[in-house]
C-alpha positions as CSV (number, residue, x, y, z in Angstrom):
1,X,8.2,10.5,-21.9
2,X,8.1,13.6,-19.7
3,X,6.2,16.8,-19.4
4,X,9.2,19.1,-19.8
5,X,12.7,19.1,-21.1
6,X,14.5,17.6,-18.1
7,X,16.6,14.7,-19.3
8,X,16.7,13.2,-15.9
9,X,12.9,12.7,-15.9
10,X,13.3,10.9,-19.2
11,X,15.8,8.5,-17.7
12,X,13.5,7.7,-14.9
13,X,10.6,7.0,-17.3
14,X,12.9,4.7,-19.4
15,X,13.9,2.9,-16.2
16,X,10.3,2.2,-15.3
17,X,9.5,1.1,-18.8
18,X,12.5,-1.3,-18.7
19,X,11.3,-2.8,-15.4
20,X,7.8,-3.3,-16.7
21,X,9.1,-5.0,-19.9
22,X,11.7,-7.3,-18.2
23,X,9.9,-8.1,-14.9
24,X,6.2,-8.0,-15.5
25,X,5.2,-8.2,-19.2
26,X,6.9,-11.5,-19.9
27,X,4.2,-12.8,-22.3
28,X,2.9,-11.2,-25.4
29,X,-0.7,-9.9,-25.2
30,X,-3.2,-11.2,-27.7
31,X,-4.7,-7.8,-28.3
32,X,-4.8,-4.2,-27.2
33,X,-7.3,-4.8,-24.4
34,X,-5.2,-7.6,-22.9
35,X,-2.1,-5.3,-23.1
36,X,-3.9,-2.5,-21.3
37,X,-5.0,-5.0,-18.6
38,X,-1.5,-6.4,-18.2
39,X,0.0,-2.9,-17.9
40,X,-2.5,-1.8,-15.3
41,X,-1.9,-5.0,-13.2
42,X,1.9,-4.5,-13.5
43,X,1.7,-0.9,-12.4
44,X,-0.4,-1.9,-9.4
45,X,2.0,-4.6,-8.4
46,X,5.0,-2.3,-8.8
47,X,3.4,0.4,-6.7
48,X,1.6,-1.6,-4.1
49,X,3.6,-4.8,-3.5
50,X,7.2,-4.5,-4.9
51,X,9.6,-3.2,-2.1
52,X,12.3,-0.9,-3.4
53,X,15.8,-0.8,-1.9
54,X,16.0,3.0,-2.6
55,X,12.9,3.4,-0.4
56,X,14.3,1.4,2.4
57,X,12.4,-1.7,1.3
58,X,9.0,0.1,1.3
59,X,6.6,0.2,-1.6
60,X,6.1,3.5,-3.5
61,X,2.5,3.4,-2.3
62,X,3.6,3.2,1.3
63,X,6.0,6.2,0.9
64,X,3.4,8.2,-0.9
65,X,0.8,7.7,1.8
66,X,3.3,8.7,4.5
67,X,3.4,12.2,2.9
68,X,-0.4,12.7,2.5
């Protein structure tokens, strides 16, 4: 799941995968195209609309834009 051998990166990737599966992908897609669309929409919601307690209730997108 990561680009290196850092086990902590893998844990973060698995956490994100779990959130996607449990909170966003609650229905089974009919085909691969629908699955791709569902994942893209879920990632957009996660990054742009879902506030995170660890980010002081800001979205990842808000935090990222603050550093650019």
